[in-house]
PDB file of N, CA, C, O and CB in Angstrom:
ATOM      1  N   UNK A   1     123.034 118.724  91.532  1.00  0.00           N
ATOM      2  CA  UNK A   1     122.076 118.208  92.491  1.00  0.00           C
ATOM      3  C   UNK A   1     122.335 116.716  92.694  1.00  0.00           C
ATOM      4  O   UNK A   1     122.511 115.978  91.725  1.00  0.00           O
ATOM      5  CB  UNK A   1     120.619 118.464  92.015  1.00  0.00           C
ATOM      6  N   UNK A   2     122.357 116.272  93.949  1.00  0.00           N
ATOM      7  CA  UNK A   2     122.615 114.862  94.219  1.00  0.00           C
ATOM      8  C   UNK A   2     121.327 114.053  94.145  1.00  0.00           C
ATOM      9  O   UNK A   2     120.236 114.555  94.417  1.00  0.00           O
ATOM     10  CB  UNK A   2     123.269 114.690  95.592  1.00  0.00           C
ATOM     11  N   UNK A   3     121.483 112.797  93.772  1.00  0.00           N
ATOM     12  CA  UNK A   3     120.333 111.902  93.642  1.00  0.00           C
ATOM     13  C   UNK A   3     119.918 111.392  95.018  1.00  0.00           C
ATOM     14  O   UNK A   3     120.763 111.067  95.852  1.00  0.00           O
ATOM     15  CB  UNK A   3     120.661 110.716  92.700  1.00  0.00           C
ATOM     16  N   UNK A   4     118.619 111.327  95.241  1.00  0.00           N
ATOM     17  CA  UNK A   4     118.079 110.809  96.496  1.00  0.00           C
ATOM     18  C   UNK A   4     117.802 109.319  96.328  1.00  0.00           C
ATOM     19  O   UNK A   4     117.179 108.900  95.353  1.00  0.00           O
ATOM     20  CB  UNK A   4     116.781 111.576  96.914  1.00  0.00           C
ATOM     21  N   UNK A   5     118.269 108.528  97.284  1.00  0.00           N
ATOM     22  CA  UNK A   5     117.994 107.093  97.301  1.00  0.00           C
ATOM     23  C   UNK A   5     117.453 106.729  98.672  1.00  0.00           C
ATOM     24  O   UNK A   5     118.094 106.976  99.694  1.00  0.00           O
ATOM     25  CB  UNK A   5     119.273 106.259  96.963  1.00  0.00           C
ATOM     26  N   UNK A   6     116.267 106.138  98.682  1.00  0.00           N
ATOM     27  CA  UNK A   6     115.652 105.667  99.916  1.00  0.00           C
ATOM     28  C   UNK A   6     115.934 104.184 100.086  1.00  0.00           C
ATOM     29  O   UNK A   6     116.162 103.470  99.110  1.00  0.00           O
ATOM     30  CB  UNK A   6     114.131 105.937  99.917  1.00  0.00           C
ATOM     31  N   UNK A   7     115.918 103.725 101.335  1.00  0.00           N
ATOM     32  CA  UNK A   7     116.092 102.302 101.633  1.00  0.00           C
ATOM     33  C   UNK A   7     114.753 101.733 102.063  1.00  0.00           C
ATOM     34  O   UNK A   7     114.070 102.295 102.920  1.00  0.00           O
ATOM     35  CB  UNK A   7     117.173 102.078 102.739  1.00  0.00           C
ATOM     36  N   UNK A   8     114.382 100.603 101.453  1.00  0.00           N
ATOM     37  CA  UNK A   8     113.131  99.955 101.798  1.00  0.00           C
ATOM     38  C   UNK A   8     113.342  98.516 102.217  1.00  0.00           C
ATOM     39  O   UNK A   8     114.302  97.866 101.805  1.00  0.00           O
ATOM     40  CB  UNK A   8     112.176 100.017 100.639  1.00  0.00           C
ATOM     41  N   UNK A   9     112.419  98.022 103.052  1.00  0.00           N
ATOM     42  CA  UNK A   9     112.440  96.628 103.508  1.00  0.00           C
ATOM     43  C   UNK A   9     111.062  96.035 103.267  1.00  0.00           C
ATOM     44  O   UNK A   9     110.048  96.641 103.611  1.00  0.00           O
ATOM     45  CB  UNK A   9     112.844  96.520 105.023  1.00  0.00           C
ATOM     46  N   UNK A  10     111.030  94.851 102.676  1.00  0.00           N
ATOM     47  CA  UNK A  10     109.786  94.124 102.469  1.00  0.00           C
ATOM     48  C   UNK A  10     110.039  92.645 102.714  1.00  0.00           C
ATOM     49  O   UNK A  10     111.165  92.249 103.014  1.00  0.00           O
ATOM     50  CB  UNK A  10     109.224  94.364 101.040  1.00  0.00           C
ATOM     51  N   UNK A  11     109.018  91.842 102.590  1.00  0.00           N
ATOM     52  CA  UNK A  11     109.190  90.408 102.855  1.00  0.00           C
ATOM     53  C   UNK A  11     109.638  89.685 101.600  1.00  0.00           C
ATOM     54  O   UNK A  11     109.326  90.093 100.482  1.00  0.00           O
ATOM     55  CB  UNK A  11     107.886  89.790 103.382  1.00  0.00           C
ATOM     56  N   UNK A  12     110.373  88.608 101.805  1.00  0.00           N
ATOM     57  CA  UNK A  12     111.035  87.898 100.698  1.00  0.00           C
ATOM     58  C   UNK A  12     110.106  86.886 100.028  1.00  0.00           C
ATOM     59  O   UNK A  12     110.307  85.675 100.106  1.00  0.00           O
ATOM     60  CB  UNK A  12     112.290  87.183 101.205  1.00  0.00           C
ATOM     61  N   UNK A  13     109.115  87.411  99.391  1.00  0.00           N
ATOM     62  CA  UNK A  13     108.176  86.607  98.603  1.00  0.00           C
ATOM     63  C   UNK A  13     107.887  87.424  97.351  1.00  0.00           C
ATOM     64  O   UNK A  13     107.823  88.651  97.429  1.00  0.00           O
ATOM     65  CB  UNK A  13     106.836  86.260  99.416  1.00  0.00           C
ATOM     66  N   UNK A  14     107.712  86.786  96.204  1.00  0.00           N
ATOM     67  CA  UNK A  14     107.441  87.544  94.981  1.00  0.00           C
ATOM     68  C   UNK A  14     106.273  88.526  95.122  1.00  0.00           C
ATOM     69  O   UNK A  14     106.295  89.599  94.521  1.00  0.00           O
ATOM     70  CB  UNK A  14     107.157  86.588  93.848  1.00  0.00           C
ATOM     71  N   UNK A  15     105.260  88.170  95.907  1.00  0.00           N
ATOM     72  CA  UNK A  15     104.115  89.067  96.109  1.00  0.00           C
ATOM     73  C   UNK A  15     104.499  90.310  96.903  1.00  0.00           C
ATOM     74  O   UNK A  15     103.877  91.363  96.758  1.00  0.00           O
ATOM     75  CB  UNK A  15     102.989  88.330  96.824  1.00  0.00           C
ATOM     76  N   UNK A  16     105.516  90.188  97.737  1.00  0.00           N
ATOM     77  CA  UNK A  16     105.940  91.324  98.541  1.00  0.00           C
ATOM     78  C   UNK A  16     107.049  92.133  97.902  1.00  0.00           C
ATOM     79  O   UNK A  16     107.088  93.357  98.035  1.00  0.00           O
ATOM     80  CB  UNK A  16     106.383  90.854  99.878  1.00  0.00           C
ATOM     81  N   UNK A  17     107.949  91.459  97.212  1.00  0.00           N
ATOM     82  CA  UNK A  17     109.141  92.118  96.678  1.00  0.00           C
ATOM     83  C   UNK A  17     108.949  92.665  95.261  1.00  0.00           C
ATOM     84  O   UNK A  17     109.256  93.828  95.001  1.00  0.00           O
ATOM     85  CB  UNK A  17     110.295  91.152  96.686  1.00  0.00           C
ATOM     86  N   UNK A  18     108.451  91.845  94.360  1.00  0.00           N
ATOM     87  CA  UNK A  18     108.369  92.247  92.948  1.00  0.00           C
ATOM     88  C   UNK A  18     107.538  93.509  92.707  1.00  0.00           C
ATOM     89  O   UNK A  18     107.965  94.359  91.926  1.00  0.00           O
ATOM     90  CB  UNK A  18     107.789  91.121  92.142  1.00  0.00           C
ATOM     91  N   UNK A  19     106.368  93.670  93.344  1.00  0.00           N
ATOM     92  CA  UNK A  19     105.613  94.908  93.129  1.00  0.00           C
ATOM     93  C   UNK A  19     106.354  96.149  93.624  1.00  0.00           C
ATOM     94  O   UNK A  19     106.230  97.222  93.034  1.00  0.00           O
ATOM     95  CB  UNK A  19     104.271  94.815  93.820  1.00  0.00           C
ATOM     96  N   UNK A  20     107.118  96.008  94.698  1.00  0.00           N
ATOM     97  CA  UNK A  20     107.857  97.154  95.223  1.00  0.00           C
ATOM     98  C   UNK A  20     108.955  97.583  94.250  1.00  0.00           C
ATOM     99  O   UNK A  20     109.174  98.775  94.037  1.00  0.00           O
ATOM    100  CB  UNK A  20     108.464  96.819  96.595  1.00  0.00           C
ATOM    101  N   UNK A  21     109.635  96.612  93.668  1.00  0.00           N
ATOM    102  CA  UNK A  21     110.686  96.916  92.693  1.00  0.00           C
ATOM    103  C   UNK A  21     110.079  97.575  91.452  1.00  0.00           C
ATOM    104  O   UNK A  21     110.628  98.548  90.936  1.00  0.00           O
ATOM    105  CB  UNK A  21     111.457  95.628  92.300  1.00  0.00           C
ATOM    106  N   UNK A  22     108.954  97.051  90.975  1.00  0.00           N
ATOM    107  CA  UNK A  22     108.298  97.613  89.786  1.00  0.00           C
ATOM    108  C   UNK A  22     107.810  99.037  90.045  1.00  0.00           C
ATOM    109  O   UNK A  22     108.028  99.929  89.225  1.00  0.00           O
ATOM    110  CB  UNK A  22     107.118  96.725  89.355  1.00  0.00           C
ATOM    111  N   UNK A  23     107.157  99.248  91.173  1.00  0.00           N
ATOM    112  CA  UNK A  23     106.665 100.596  91.502  1.00  0.00           C
ATOM    113  C   UNK A  23     107.814 101.576  91.688  1.00  0.00           C
ATOM    114  O   UNK A  23     107.719 102.741  91.300  1.00  0.00           O
ATOM    115  CB  UNK A  23     105.806 100.557  92.771  1.00  0.00           C
ATOM    116  N   UNK A  24     108.892 101.099  92.280  1.00  0.00           N
ATOM    117  CA  UNK A  24     110.043 101.971  92.512  1.00  0.00           C
ATOM    118  C   UNK A  24     110.685 102.426  91.207  1.00  0.00           C
ATOM    119  O   UNK A  24     111.168 103.555  91.113  1.00  0.00           O
ATOM    120  CB  UNK A  24     111.073 101.258  93.369  1.00  0.00           C
ATOM    121  N   UNK A  25     110.693 101.564  90.214  1.00  0.00           N
ATOM    122  CA  UNK A  25     111.243 101.949  88.907  1.00  0.00           C
ATOM    123  C   UNK A  25     110.410 103.075  88.293  1.00  0.00           C
ATOM    124  O   UNK A  25     110.959 104.037  87.756  1.00  0.00           O
ATOM    125  CB  UNK A  25     111.285 100.728  87.949  1.00  0.00           C
ATOM    126  N   UNK A  26     109.086 102.951  88.375  1.00  0.00           N
ATOM    127  CA  UNK A  26     108.207 104.014  87.867  1.00  0.00           C
ATOM    128  C   UNK A  26     108.368 105.291  88.683  1.00  0.00           C
ATOM    129  O   UNK A  26     108.381 106.386  88.123  1.00  0.00           O
ATOM    130  CB  UNK A  26     106.736 103.557  87.890  1.00  0.00           C
ATOM    131  N   UNK A  27     108.490 105.160  89.993  1.00  0.00           N
ATOM    132  CA  UNK A  27     108.659 106.315  90.869  1.00  0.00           C
ATOM    133  C   UNK A  27     109.947 107.071  90.533  1.00  0.00           C
ATOM    134  O   UNK A  27     109.965 108.302  90.525  1.00  0.00           O
ATOM    135  CB  UNK A  27     108.672 105.871  92.342  1.00  0.00           C
ATOM    136  N   UNK A  28     111.015 106.332  90.256  1.00  0.00           N
ATOM    137  CA  UNK A  28     112.278 106.980  89.904  1.00  0.00           C
ATOM    138  C   UNK A  28     112.150 107.739  88.585  1.00  0.00           C
ATOM    139  O   UNK A  28     112.691 108.836  88.448  1.00  0.00           O
ATOM    140  CB  UNK A  28     113.407 105.940  89.810  1.00  0.00           C
ATOM    141  N   UNK A  29     111.438 107.161  87.614  1.00  0.00           N
ATOM    142  CA  UNK A  29     111.229 107.851  86.337  1.00  0.00           C
ATOM    143  C   UNK A  29     110.479 109.163  86.533  1.00  0.00           C
ATOM    144  O   UNK A  29     110.798 110.163  85.891  1.00  0.00           O
ATOM    145  CB  UNK A  29     110.460 106.952  85.364  1.00  0.00           C
ATOM    146  N   UNK A  30     109.487 109.164  87.414  1.00  0.00           N
ATOM    147  CA  UNK A  30     108.658 110.355  87.628  1.00  0.00           C
ATOM    148  C   UNK A  30     109.315 111.401  88.510  1.00  0.00           C
ATOM    149  O   UNK A  30     109.160 112.601  88.282  1.00  0.00           O
ATOM    150  CB  UNK A  30     107.349 109.959  88.234  1.00  0.00           C
ATOM    151  N   UNK A  31     110.055 110.942  89.525  1.00  0.00           N
ATOM    152  CA  UNK A  31     110.537 111.874  90.546  1.00  0.00           C
ATOM    153  C   UNK A  31     112.051 111.989  90.632  1.00  0.00           C
ATOM    154  O   UNK A  31     112.570 112.959  91.185  1.00  0.00           O
ATOM    155  CB  UNK A  31     110.013 111.464  91.868  1.00  0.00           C
ATOM    156  N   UNK A  32     112.765 111.002  90.088  1.00  0.00           N
ATOM    157  CA  UNK A  32     114.213 110.974  90.236  1.00  0.00           C
ATOM    158  C   UNK A  32     114.667 110.372  91.560  1.00  0.00           C
ATOM    159  O   UNK A  32     115.867 110.285  91.821  1.00  0.00           O
ATOM    160  CB  UNK A  32     114.760 112.362  90.105  1.00  0.00           C
ATOM    161  N   UNK A  33     113.716 109.954  92.400  1.00  0.00           N
ATOM    162  CA  UNK A  33     114.033 109.354  93.696  1.00  0.00           C
ATOM    163  C   UNK A  33     114.077 107.838  93.546  1.00  0.00           C
ATOM    164  O   UNK A  33     113.093 107.220  93.138  1.00  0.00           O
ATOM    165  CB  UNK A  33     112.992 109.773  94.777  1.00  0.00           C
ATOM    166  N   UNK A  34     115.209 107.246  93.875  1.00  0.00           N
ATOM    167  CA  UNK A  34     115.374 105.794  93.786  1.00  0.00           C
ATOM    168  C   UNK A  34     115.018 105.149  95.124  1.00  0.00           C
ATOM    169  O   UNK A  34     115.159 105.765  96.181  1.00  0.00           O
ATOM    170  CB  UNK A  34     116.827 105.427  93.375  1.00  0.00           C
ATOM    171  N   UNK A  35     114.561 103.914  95.063  1.00  0.00           N
ATOM    172  CA  UNK A  35     114.320 103.121  96.272  1.00  0.00           C
ATOM    173  C   UNK A  35     115.033 101.788  96.092  1.00  0.00           C
ATOM    174  O   UNK A  35     114.774 101.055  95.138  1.00  0.00           O
ATOM    175  CB  UNK A  35     112.775 102.913  96.539  1.00  0.00           C
ATOM    176  N   UNK A  36     115.931 101.486  97.016  1.00  0.00           N
ATOM    177  CA  UNK A  36     116.632 100.198  97.017  1.00  0.00           C
ATOM    178  C   UNK A  36     115.950  99.306  98.043  1.00  0.00           C
ATOM    179  O   UNK A  36     115.845  99.664  99.216  1.00  0.00           O
ATOM    180  CB  UNK A  36     118.169 100.369  97.339  1.00  0.00           C
ATOM    181  N   UNK A  37     115.487  98.137  97.596  1.00  0.00           N
ATOM    182  CA  UNK A  37     114.722  97.240  98.456  1.00  0.00           C
ATOM    183  C   UNK A  37     115.562  96.086  98.969  1.00  0.00           C
ATOM    184  O   UNK A  37     116.246  95.411  98.200  1.00  0.00           O
ATOM    185  CB  UNK A  37     113.523  96.704  97.715  1.00  0.00           C
ATOM    186  N   UNK A  38     115.505  95.866 100.272  1.00  0.00           N
ATOM    187  CA  UNK A  38     116.018  94.658 100.905  1.00  0.00           C
ATOM    188  C   UNK A  38     114.808  93.802 101.242  1.00  0.00           C
ATOM    189  O   UNK A  38     113.682  94.299 101.277  1.00  0.00           O
ATOM    190  CB  UNK A  38     116.885  94.980 102.190  1.00  0.00           C
ATOM    191  N   UNK A  39     115.036  92.522 101.488  1.00  0.00           N
ATOM    192  CA  UNK A  39     113.920  91.644 101.836  1.00  0.00           C
ATOM    193  C   UNK A  39     114.332  90.682 102.927  1.00  0.00           C
ATOM    194  O   UNK A  39     115.503  90.325 103.059  1.00  0.00           O
ATOM    195  CB  UNK A  39     113.426  90.873 100.607  1.00  0.00           C
ATOM    196  N   UNK A  40     113.345  90.268 103.709  1.00  0.00           N
ATOM    197  CA  UNK A  40     113.577  89.301 104.779  1.00  0.00           C
ATOM    198  C   UNK A  40     112.355  88.414 104.912  1.00  0.00           C
ATOM    199  O   UNK A  40     111.257  88.789 104.503  1.00  0.00           O
ATOM    200  CB  UNK A  40     113.891  90.011 106.123  1.00  0.00           C
ATOM    201  N   UNK A  41     112.548  87.246 105.481  1.00  0.00           N
ATOM    202  CA  UNK A  41     111.444  86.297 105.624  1.00  0.00           C
ATOM    203  C   UNK A  41     110.422  86.826 106.631  1.00  0.00           C
ATOM    204  O   UNK A  41     110.730  87.691 107.451  1.00  0.00           O
ATOM    205  CB  UNK A  41     111.971  84.910 106.066  1.00  0.00           C
ATOM    206  N   UNK A  42     109.208  86.296 106.555  1.00  0.00           N
ATOM    207  CA  UNK A  42     108.189  86.684 107.528  1.00  0.00           C
ATOM    208  C   UNK A  42     108.626  86.316 108.939  1.00  0.00           C
ATOM    209  O   UNK A  42     108.339  87.042 109.891  1.00  0.00           O
ATOM    210  CB  UNK A  42     106.846  86.017 107.199  1.00  0.00           C
ATOM    211  N   UNK A  43     109.318  85.194 109.076  1.00  0.00           N
ATOM    212  CA  UNK A  43     109.822  84.796 110.392  1.00  0.00           C
ATOM    213  C   UNK A  43     110.812  85.828 110.925  1.00  0.00           C
ATOM    214  O   UNK A  43     110.800  86.140 112.115  1.00  0.00           O
ATOM    215  CB  UNK A  43     110.488  83.409 110.320  1.00  0.00           C
ATOM    216  N   UNK A  44     111.665  86.357 110.056  1.00  0.00           N
ATOM    217  CA  UNK A  44     112.600  87.403 110.475  1.00  0.00           C
ATOM    218  C   UNK A  44     111.860  88.659 110.924  1.00  0.00           C
ATOM    219  O   UNK A  44     112.280  89.318 111.876  1.00  0.00           O
ATOM    220  CB  UNK A  44     113.563  87.744 109.335  1.00  0.00           C
ATOM    221  N   UNK A  45     110.758  88.996 110.245  1.00  0.00           N
ATOM    222  CA  UNK A  45     109.963  90.146 110.664  1.00  0.00           C
ATOM    223  C   UNK A  45     109.416  89.925 112.073  1.00  0.00           C
ATOM    224  O   UNK A  45     109.394  90.853 112.883  1.00  0.00           O
ATOM    225  CB  UNK A  45     108.808  90.400 109.672  1.00  0.00           C
ATOM    226  N   UNK A  46     108.971  88.694 112.372  1.00  0.00           N
ATOM    227  CA  UNK A  46     108.418  88.389 113.693  1.00  0.00           C
ATOM    228  C   UNK A  46     109.469  88.470 114.787  1.00  0.00           C
ATOM    229  O   UNK A  46     109.180  88.920 115.896  1.00  0.00           O
ATOM    230  CB  UNK A  46     107.792  87.010 113.691  1.00  0.00           C
ATOM    231  N   UNK A  47     110.681  88.039 114.485  1.00  0.00           N
ATOM    232  CA  UNK A  47     111.706  87.940 115.523  1.00  0.00           C
ATOM    233  C   UNK A  47     112.582  89.187 115.649  1.00  0.00           C
ATOM    234  O   UNK A  47     113.357  89.292 116.599  1.00  0.00           O
ATOM    235  CB  UNK A  47     112.576  86.755 115.250  1.00  0.00           C
ATOM    236  N   UNK A  48     112.479  90.126 114.721  1.00  0.00           N
ATOM    237  CA  UNK A  48     113.337  91.312 114.734  1.00  0.00           C
ATOM    238  C   UNK A  48     112.514  92.516 115.169  1.00  0.00           C
ATOM    239  O   UNK A  48     111.420  92.719 114.642  1.00  0.00           O
ATOM    240  CB  UNK A  48     113.978  91.559 113.336  1.00  0.00           C
ATOM    241  N   UNK A  49     112.994  93.321 116.108  1.00  0.00           N
ATOM    242  CA  UNK A  49     112.217  94.472 116.584  1.00  0.00           C
ATOM    243  C   UNK A  49     111.928  95.484 115.467  1.00  0.00           C
ATOM    244  O   UNK A  49     112.834  95.926 114.760  1.00  0.00           O
ATOM    245  CB  UNK A  49     112.960  95.164 117.723  1.00  0.00           C
ATOM    246  N   UNK A  50     110.661  95.833 115.328  1.00  0.00           N
ATOM    247  CA  UNK A  50     110.250  96.801 114.306  1.00  0.00           C
ATOM    248  C   UNK A  50     110.937  98.149 114.532  1.00  0.00           C
ATOM    249  O   UNK A  50     111.232  98.861 113.572  1.00  0.00           O
ATOM    250  CB  UNK A  50     108.716  96.978 114.315  1.00  0.00           C
ATOM    251  N   UNK A  51     111.190  98.497 115.779  1.00  0.00           N
ATOM    252  CA  UNK A  51     111.852  99.767 116.083  1.00  0.00           C
ATOM    253  C   UNK A  51     113.233  99.842 115.434  1.00  0.00           C
ATOM    254  O   UNK A  51     113.642 100.900 114.955  1.00  0.00           O
ATOM    255  CB  UNK A  51     111.976  99.954 117.601  1.00  0.00           C
ATOM    256  N   UNK A  52     113.941  98.729 115.419  1.00  0.00           N
ATOM    257  CA  UNK A  52     115.266  98.709 114.789  1.00  0.00           C
ATOM    258  C   UNK A  52     115.157  98.816 113.274  1.00  0.00           C
ATOM    259  O   UNK A  52     115.961  99.495 112.636  1.00  0.00           O
ATOM    260  CB  UNK A  52     116.020  97.430 115.168  1.00  0.00           C
ATOM    261  N   UNK A  53     114.162  98.145 112.699  1.00  0.00           N
ATOM    262  CA  UNK A  53     113.939  98.280 111.255  1.00  0.00           C
ATOM    263  C   UNK A  53     113.615  99.726 110.905  1.00  0.00           C
ATOM    264  O   UNK A  53     114.112 100.255 109.910  1.00  0.00           O
ATOM    265  CB  UNK A  53     112.799  97.349 110.786  1.00  0.00           C
ATOM    266  N   UNK A  54     112.789 100.359 111.714  1.00  0.00           N
ATOM    267  CA  UNK A  54     112.389 101.746 111.449  1.00  0.00           C
ATOM    268  C   UNK A  54     113.578 102.696 111.492  1.00  0.00           C
ATOM    269  O   UNK A  54     113.606 103.686 110.761  1.00  0.00           O
ATOM    270  CB  UNK A  54     111.337 102.194 112.458  1.00  0.00           C
ATOM    271  N   UNK A  55     114.549 102.408 112.330  1.00  0.00           N
ATOM    272  CA  UNK A  55     115.751 103.251 112.372  1.00  0.00           C
ATOM    273  C   UNK A  55     116.638 103.040 111.147  1.00  0.00           C
ATOM    274  O   UNK A  55     117.349 103.953 110.727  1.00  0.00           O
ATOM    275  CB  UNK A  55     116.551 102.965 113.642  1.00  0.00           C
ATOM    276  N   UNK A  56     116.595 101.843 110.578  1.00  0.00           N
ATOM    277  CA  UNK A  56     117.503 101.497 109.480  1.00  0.00           C
ATOM    278  C   UNK A  56     116.925 101.753 108.091  1.00  0.00           C
ATOM    279  O   UNK A  56     117.676 101.855 107.122  1.00  0.00           O
ATOM    280  CB  UNK A  56     117.888 100.056 109.588  1.00  0.00           C
ATOM    281  N   UNK A  57     115.589 101.860 107.980  1.00  0.00           N
ATOM    282  CA  UNK A  57     114.945 101.958 106.665  1.00  0.00           C
ATOM    283  C   UNK A  57     114.007 103.153 106.588  1.00  0.00           C
ATOM    284  O   UNK A  57     113.400 103.563 107.577  1.00  0.00           O
ATOM    285  CB  UNK A  57     114.174 100.676 106.355  1.00  0.00           C
ATOM    286  N   UNK A  58     113.908 103.702 105.373  1.00  0.00           N
ATOM    287  CA  UNK A  58     112.973 104.797 105.117  1.00  0.00           C
ATOM    288  C   UNK A  58     111.559 104.280 104.897  1.00  0.00           C
ATOM    289  O   UNK A  58     110.588 104.935 105.275  1.00  0.00           O
ATOM    290  CB  UNK A  58     113.423 105.607 103.908  1.00  0.00           C
ATOM    291  N   UNK A  59     111.442 103.098 104.282  1.00  0.00           N
ATOM    292  CA  UNK A  59     110.147 102.491 103.966  1.00  0.00           C
ATOM    293  C   UNK A  59     110.144 101.044 104.435  1.00  0.00           C
ATOM    294  O   UNK A  59     111.130 100.327 104.261  1.00  0.00           O
ATOM    295  CB  UNK A  59     109.847 102.573 102.441  1.00  0.00           C
ATOM    296  N   UNK A  60     109.030 100.612 105.034  1.00  0.00           N
ATOM    297  CA  UNK A  60     108.879  99.222 105.459  1.00  0.00           C
ATOM    298  C   UNK A  60     107.503  98.748 105.020  1.00  0.00           C
ATOM    299  O   UNK A  60     106.497  99.396 105.307  1.00  0.00           O
ATOM    300  CB  UNK A  60     109.064  99.068 107.009  1.00  0.00           C
ATOM    301  N   UNK A  61     107.459  97.614 104.323  1.00  0.00           N
ATOM    302  CA  UNK A  61     106.192  97.011 103.905  1.00  0.00           C
ATOM    303  C   UNK A  61     105.924  95.834 104.831  1.00  0.00           C
ATOM    304  O   UNK A  61     106.698  94.878 104.880  1.00  0.00           O
ATOM    305  CB  UNK A  61     106.228  96.556 102.392  1.00  0.00           C
ATOM    306  N   UNK A  62     104.819  95.915 105.563  1.00  0.00           N
ATOM    307  CA  UNK A  62     104.424  94.851 106.485  1.00  0.00           C
ATOM    308  C   UNK A  62     103.079  94.325 106.026  1.00  0.00           C
ATOM    309  O   UNK A  62     102.130  95.089 105.853  1.00  0.00           O
ATOM    310  CB  UNK A  62     104.361  95.358 107.969  1.00  0.00           C
ATOM    311  N   UNK A  63     103.000  93.019 105.830  1.00  0.00           N
ATOM    312  CA  UNK A  63     101.756  92.410 105.365  1.00  0.00           C
ATOM    313  C   UNK A  63     101.098  91.685 106.513  1.00  0.00           C
ATOM    314  O   UNK A  63     100.031  91.096 106.341  1.00  0.00           O
ATOM    315  CB  UNK A  63     102.010  91.445 104.187  1.00  0.00           C
TER     316      UNK A  63
END
């Protein structure tokens, strides 16, 4: 059986990134599903179309 890995995007601040990484580690232990998180600045979120992010990522955290 192959391992499932999801791609996630969140904002590049410890409040946005660190909890996602911590939760993802617990989620992988429980389910075997990994989540790899990328991060970008809030300004990048404002200037980049959400539709394009949605096509590229399985999970997006928007604050």
